[in-house]
C-alpha positions as CSV (number, residue, x, y, z in Angstrom):
1,M,-32.6,-58.2,-8.1
2,K,-33.2,-56.6,-11.3
3,K,-34.1,-53.1,-9.4
4,K,-30.5,-53.4,-7.8
5,T,-28.8,-54.0,-11.3
6,T,-30.6,-51.0,-12.7
7,W,-29.1,-48.7,-9.9
8,I,-25.7,-50.2,-10.1
9,R,-25.8,-49.4,-13.8
10,A,-27.2,-45.9,-13.3
11,G,-24.6,-45.4,-10.8
12,I,-21.8,-46.6,-13.2
13,F,-22.8,-44.2,-15.7
14,L,-23.3,-41.4,-13.7
15,I,-19.6,-41.9,-12.6
16,L,-18.4,-42.1,-16.2
17,V,-20.3,-38.8,-16.9
18,I,-18.9,-37.1,-14.4
19,L,-15.0,-38.4,-15.2
20,L,-15.4,-37.6,-18.8
21,D,-16.9,-34.1,-17.6
22,Q,-13.6,-33.8,-15.5
23,L,-11.4,-35.0,-18.4
24,L,-13.0,-32.5,-20.7
25,D,-12.6,-29.8,-18.1
26,Y,-8.7,-30.4,-18.0
27,V,-7.9,-30.7,-21.6
28,L,-10.0,-28.1,-22.9
29,I,-10.3,-25.2,-20.2
30,Q,-7.8,-22.7,-20.8
31,P,-5.8,-21.0,-18.0
32,G,-7.5,-17.5,-17.4
33,L,-5.9,-14.5,-16.1
34,A,-8.9,-14.5,-13.2
35,R,-7.2,-17.4,-11.4
36,T,-4.2,-15.5,-11.3
37,I,-5.8,-12.5,-9.7
38,F,-7.9,-14.6,-7.2
39,H,-4.6,-16.2,-6.2
40,E,-2.5,-13.0,-5.8
41,S,-5.1,-11.6,-3.5
42,A,-5.6,-14.4,-1.5
43,Q,-1.6,-14.1,-0.7
44,G,-2.8,-11.0,1.6
45,G,-1.3,-7.9,2.4
46,Y,-3.2,-5.5,0.1
47,D,-4.4,-2.0,1.9
48,I,-6.5,-0.9,-0.9
49,V,-8.8,-3.0,-3.0
50,A,-10.3,-1.9,-6.3
51,V,-13.4,-3.8,-7.7
52,G,-15.4,-3.1,-10.9
53,A,-15.4,-3.9,-14.6
54,S,-12.8,-4.1,-17.3
55,H,-12.4,0.2,-17.5
56,G,-10.9,-0.3,-13.9
57,S,-8.7,-3.2,-14.8
58,Y,-7.1,-1.4,-17.8
59,G,-7.7,1.9,-16.2
60,I,-6.4,1.5,-12.5
61,A,-2.7,1.1,-12.4
62,S,-2.1,-0.8,-9.0
63,Q,1.3,0.1,-8.1
64,E,0.7,3.9,-8.7
65,L,-2.6,3.7,-6.7
66,G,-0.7,2.2,-3.9
67,E,2.0,5.0,-4.1
68,E,-0.5,7.6,-4.2
69,L,-2.8,6.3,-1.0
70,D,0.5,4.9,0.9
71,G,0.0,1.1,0.8
72,R,-0.7,-1.8,-1.5
73,A,-3.0,-2.0,-4.0
74,M,-5.2,-4.9,-5.6
75,N,-7.3,-4.2,-8.6
76,L,-9.8,-6.6,-8.5
77,C,-11.8,-5.2,-11.5
78,M,-12.7,-7.6,-14.1
79,G,-14.5,-7.7,-17.5
80,G,-18.1,-8.7,-17.1
81,E,-18.2,-8.0,-13.1
82,Y,-21.4,-6.8,-12.4
83,M,-22.3,-5.6,-9.1
84,Y,-23.1,-8.9,-7.5
85,D,-19.9,-10.2,-8.9
86,A,-18.2,-7.5,-7.3
87,Y,-20.0,-7.9,-3.8
88,Y,-18.5,-11.8,-4.0
89,V,-15.2,-11.0,-5.1
90,L,-14.7,-8.4,-2.3
91,C,-15.9,-11.2,0.3
92,E,-13.2,-13.3,-1.1
93,A,-10.5,-10.5,-0.6
94,L,-11.5,-9.6,2.7
95,H,-10.9,-13.4,3.7
96,H,-7.3,-12.6,3.2
97,N,-6.7,-9.0,3.3
98,K,-7.8,-6.5,5.7
99,P,-7.8,-3.1,3.5
100,K,-8.2,0.1,5.1
101,T,-10.1,1.3,1.7
102,V,-12.2,-0.2,-0.7
103,I,-12.7,1.4,-4.2
104,L,-15.8,0.6,-6.1
105,D,-15.5,1.9,-9.9
106,V,-19.0,1.9,-11.4
107,D,-19.4,1.7,-15.0
108,Y,-22.8,2.7,-15.6
109,Q,-23.5,0.5,-18.5
110,Y,-23.7,-2.2,-16.0
111,L,-26.4,-0.9,-14.4
112,I,-28.6,-0.8,-17.5
113,N,-27.5,-3.7,-19.4
114,Q,-29.5,-6.7,-19.1
115,H,-26.9,-9.4,-20.7
116,D,-28.1,-12.6,-22.0
117,E,-28.0,-15.7,-19.8
118,S,-25.4,-17.6,-22.0
119,I,-22.4,-19.6,-20.4
120,L,-20.1,-17.0,-21.5
121,F,-20.9,-14.8,-18.4
122,N,-19.6,-17.5,-16.1
123,Q,-15.7,-16.6,-16.2
124,I,-15.5,-15.2,-12.6
125,Y,-17.6,-17.6,-11.2
126,N,-15.7,-20.3,-12.4
127,A,-12.2,-19.0,-11.4
128,Y,-13.7,-18.2,-7.8
129,P,-12.1,-20.5,-5.2
130,A,-14.0,-23.0,-3.7
131,T,-15.3,-21.4,-0.5
132,F,-18.8,-21.4,1.2
133,D,-19.1,-17.8,-0.6
134,K,-19.1,-19.9,-3.7
135,F,-22.3,-21.4,-2.8
136,R,-23.9,-18.2,-2.0
137,Y,-22.5,-17.0,-5.3
138,F,-24.1,-19.6,-6.8
139,V,-27.5,-19.0,-5.3
140,T,-27.3,-15.4,-6.0
141,K,-26.3,-15.8,-9.5
142,M,-25.8,-19.0,-11.4
143,S,-28.8,-20.6,-10.0
144,K,-31.0,-18.0,-11.9
145,E,-28.7,-17.7,-15.0
146,E,-27.2,-20.4,-17.3
147,Y,-26.2,-23.0,-14.7
148,R,-25.3,-25.3,-17.4
149,G,-21.8,-23.2,-17.6
150,V,-20.8,-24.2,-13.6
151,L,-22.0,-27.9,-14.2
152,L,-20.3,-28.3,-17.9
153,R,-17.3,-25.7,-17.6
154,W,-15.6,-27.0,-20.7
155,T,-18.5,-25.9,-23.0
156,N,-16.8,-22.4,-22.7
157,Y,-13.9,-23.8,-24.6
158,W,-15.2,-26.5,-27.1
159,Q,-13.5,-24.7,-29.7
160,C,-10.0,-24.9,-28.1
161,Y,-10.0,-29.0,-29.0
162,K,-7.2,-28.0,-31.4
163,D,-5.0,-26.7,-28.5
164,I,-5.2,-29.7,-26.3
165,K,-1.9,-30.6,-26.5
166,T,-0.7,-27.0,-25.6
167,T,-3.3,-27.1,-23.1
168,I,-2.0,-29.9,-21.2
169,A,1.5,-29.3,-21.3
170,K,0.6,-25.8,-19.8
171,K,-1.3,-27.2,-16.9
172,N,1.7,-29.8,-16.1
173,S,4.0,-26.9,-16.3
174,Q,5.6,-25.3,-13.0
175,A,4.2,-21.7,-14.4
176,Y,0.5,-23.1,-14.1
177,K,1.4,-24.4,-10.6
178,T,2.8,-21.2,-9.4
179,Y,-0.4,-19.1,-11.0
180,D,2.1,-17.5,-13.4
181,S,0.1,-15.1,-16.0
182,A,2.7,-16.5,-18.5
183,V,0.1,-19.5,-19.2
184,V,-2.8,-17.1,-20.1
185,N,-3.9,-16.7,-23.6
186,M,-3.8,-12.6,-23.5
187,N,-4.5,-10.2,-26.2
188,P,-0.9,-10.1,-27.8
189,Y,-1.0,-6.3,-27.1
190,D,-1.6,-6.8,-23.3
191,I,0.9,-6.9,-20.7
192,Y,-0.4,-8.4,-17.3
193,K,1.3,-5.9,-14.7
194,G,0.4,-7.6,-11.4
195,D,-1.9,-6.8,-9.0
196,G,-4.7,-7.0,-11.3
197,F,-3.9,-4.2,-13.5
198,I,-3.8,-5.0,-17.3
199,Y,-1.6,-2.8,-19.5
200,R,-2.7,-2.2,-23.2
201,K,0.3,-1.4,-25.6
202,S,-0.4,1.8,-27.6
203,E,0.5,-0.3,-30.9
204,Y,-2.8,-1.6,-30.5
205,K,-5.2,-0.1,-33.1
206,K,-8.4,1.6,-31.9
207,V,-11.4,0.0,-32.4
208,A,-15.1,1.6,-33.4
209,T,-16.9,-0.2,-30.1
210,E,-19.0,1.8,-28.8
211,G,-20.7,1.7,-24.9
212,L,-24.3,1.7,-24.2
213,Y,-25.8,5.3,-23.5
214,W,-27.6,5.9,-20.5
215,D,-31.4,5.0,-20.2
216,E,-32.4,5.3,-16.6
217,S,-35.7,3.3,-17.5
218,K,-33.3,0.2,-17.9
219,V,-32.0,0.4,-14.4
220,D,-31.5,-3.0,-12.9
221,A,-32.6,-2.7,-9.2
222,N,-30.6,-5.6,-8.4
223,Q,-27.7,-3.9,-9.6
224,C,-28.2,-0.9,-6.8
225,K,-29.1,-3.3,-4.3
226,Y,-25.7,-5.0,-4.6
227,M,-24.0,-1.7,-4.5
228,K,-25.6,-1.2,-1.1
229,R,-24.5,-4.7,0.0
230,I,-20.8,-3.5,-0.6
231,V,-21.1,-0.3,1.2
232,N,-22.8,-2.2,4.1
233,L,-19.8,-5.0,4.3
234,C,-17.4,-2.2,4.0
235,K,-19.0,-0.3,6.8
236,R,-19.3,-3.8,9.1
237,N,-15.5,-4.3,8.4
238,N,-14.8,-0.6,9.5
239,I,-13.4,0.0,5.9
240,Q,-13.1,3.3,3.9
241,I,-15.4,3.1,0.8
242,I,-15.6,5.5,-2.2
243,F,-17.2,5.1,-5.5
244,T,-15.5,6.3,-8.7
245,T,-15.7,6.4,-12.6
246,V,-12.7,6.3,-14.4
247,V,-12.1,8.9,-17.3
248,Q,-13.4,7.6,-20.5
249,D,-12.8,8.7,-24.5
250,P,-13.8,12.5,-24.5
251,D,-14.9,12.4,-28.0
252,S,-17.6,9.8,-27.1
253,I,-18.7,11.7,-24.3
254,A,-18.8,14.9,-26.1
255,K,-21.3,13.3,-28.5
256,Y,-23.9,13.0,-25.8
257,P,-22.7,15.0,-22.7
258,E,-26.5,15.0,-21.5
259,K,-26.7,11.2,-21.2
260,F,-23.3,11.4,-19.2
261,Q,-24.8,14.0,-16.8
262,A,-27.8,11.8,-16.5
263,A,-25.9,9.1,-15.4
264,H,-23.5,10.7,-13.3
265,D,-27.0,12.2,-11.4
266,Y,-28.0,8.9,-10.8
267,I,-25.0,7.5,-9.4
268,E,-24.3,10.7,-7.4
269,Q,-27.7,10.2,-6.0
270,L,-27.1,6.7,-5.1
271,A,-24.0,7.5,-3.2
272,A,-25.6,10.1,-1.4
273,Q,-28.1,7.6,-0.4
274,Y,-25.7,5.0,0.7
275,G,-23.5,7.8,2.5
276,V,-20.5,7.1,0.4
277,A,-18.7,9.8,-1.8
278,Y,-18.6,9.9,-5.4
279,L,-15.7,11.0,-7.7
280,D,-16.7,11.0,-11.5
281,F,-13.4,11.4,-13.2
282,N,-15.0,12.1,-16.6
283,L,-15.5,15.5,-15.0
284,L,-11.8,16.0,-14.3
285,T,-10.7,19.2,-15.9
286,Y,-8.1,19.2,-18.7
287,D,-5.4,21.0,-17.0
288,R,-5.4,18.4,-14.2
289,F,-5.4,15.6,-16.6
290,A,-5.1,16.1,-20.5
291,R,-6.4,13.4,-22.6
292,K,-7.6,12.8,-26.3
293,T,-9.2,10.1,-27.8
294,E,-6.0,8.8,-29.0
295,D,-5.3,7.7,-25.4
296,F,-8.3,5.2,-25.4
297,Y,-8.1,2.0,-27.4
298,D,-11.9,2.0,-28.1
299,K,-14.7,4.4,-28.4
300,E,-16.1,3.1,-25.1
301,G,-13.2,4.6,-23.5
302,H,-10.8,1.6,-22.4
303,M,-7.2,3.3,-21.9
304,Y,-4.2,2.4,-23.3
305,G,-1.6,1.2,-20.5
306,E,0.7,4.4,-20.4
307,T,-2.5,6.9,-20.1
308,A,-3.6,4.5,-17.4
309,I,-0.6,5.0,-15.5
310,Q,-0.7,8.7,-15.7
311,F,-4.2,8.9,-14.9
312,T,-4.1,6.8,-11.7
313,K,-1.4,9.2,-10.6
314,V,-4.2,12.0,-10.2
315,Y,-6.9,9.6,-9.6
316,G,-5.3,8.3,-6.1
317,E,-4.2,12.0,-5.2
318,V,-7.7,12.8,-5.8
319,I,-9.0,9.7,-3.8
320,G,-6.6,10.4,-1.2
321,Q,-7.7,14.0,-0.6
322,S,-11.5,13.0,-0.5
323,L,-10.6,10.4,1.9
324,D,-8.8,13.0,4.2
325,N,-11.4,15.2,3.8
326,T,-9.3,17.8,2.3
327,L,-10.6,17.7,-1.2
328,N,-11.6,20.7,-2.7
329,L,-13.7,19.5,-5.7
330,Q,-13.4,22.9,-7.6
331,D,-9.7,22.4,-7.8
332,Y,-10.0,19.3,-9.7
333,F,-13.7,18.7,-11.4
334,A,-15.8,20.8,-13.6
335,Q,-19.3,21.1,-12.3
336,T,-21.2,19.9,-15.1
337,Y,-20.8,17.7,-18.3
338,K,-22.0,21.0,-20.3
339,D,-19.0,23.0,-18.8
340,L,-16.3,20.6,-20.1
341,Y,-17.8,18.9,-23.2
342,G,-20.3,21.3,-24.4
343,Q,-23.6,20.4,-25.8
344,S,-24.2,17.7,-28.4
């Protein structure tokens, strides 16, 4: 009888812990943009899907890309999206869409940056829809990293306790129920344009944040493995796939053009190995797309919104020609970083 009572108490305690965890999730977790983006993707009808990291989310304007490629484009690039994240993001998109083209935008930093295992790197996973793919995603990523961020999601937002009243009001609003981005606490200089594109206003003062510089000895082979899995996923579904790197701050590149060249050569070699074309838009000539450091809101190379719109028109044009096998690289690109940026 005593043993039975102990089990009952343990069960009650577990239920209370689960209920408390759910309550804290509800009152603390802020609505995120990834939730809106996944919902938009799930509505279907996208012909072009881009995956990648934050350079893509700020640099690829969905509407202009769709216009250039004669279809409807969804930008599924998100900050913190490593290659294994991109793979599962694409898996989810393919449940609802039958794209003719997938663009994998490759920021080389995500090949060499061994991030720490803090719960702050769970944002995409936490917003991921509850499907069998999410279980596979967990096994691939979260079970090997900071899994507490999955079991105790509210710990990402403990500092938001002062906003509990506002958070509850948002989650009871019609905007939240319809996945409207209006409930998301975004940077005040950002405008969500829909279909995954974030437009940053030029009034935002440029910050000094710099990126990581290429070091082949730090390449994470697991990221390369998932690049290949993305390629294989597209081939199994008869989807055209192309690798790109969107344009970045030219002044930052000019400091170390040899490092950018080495990164370019590595990604180009991977693309050739996987049987995929690679377009590095940092080699785009200035007569095709004029840019200066003031067109980017940090030294790492994230674009202001108007720059992104103008860039995407050229970006889509070149991708379209590449997919049609009509592209003459010399019409758009310098052959080397030295040719375009000189020596450091």
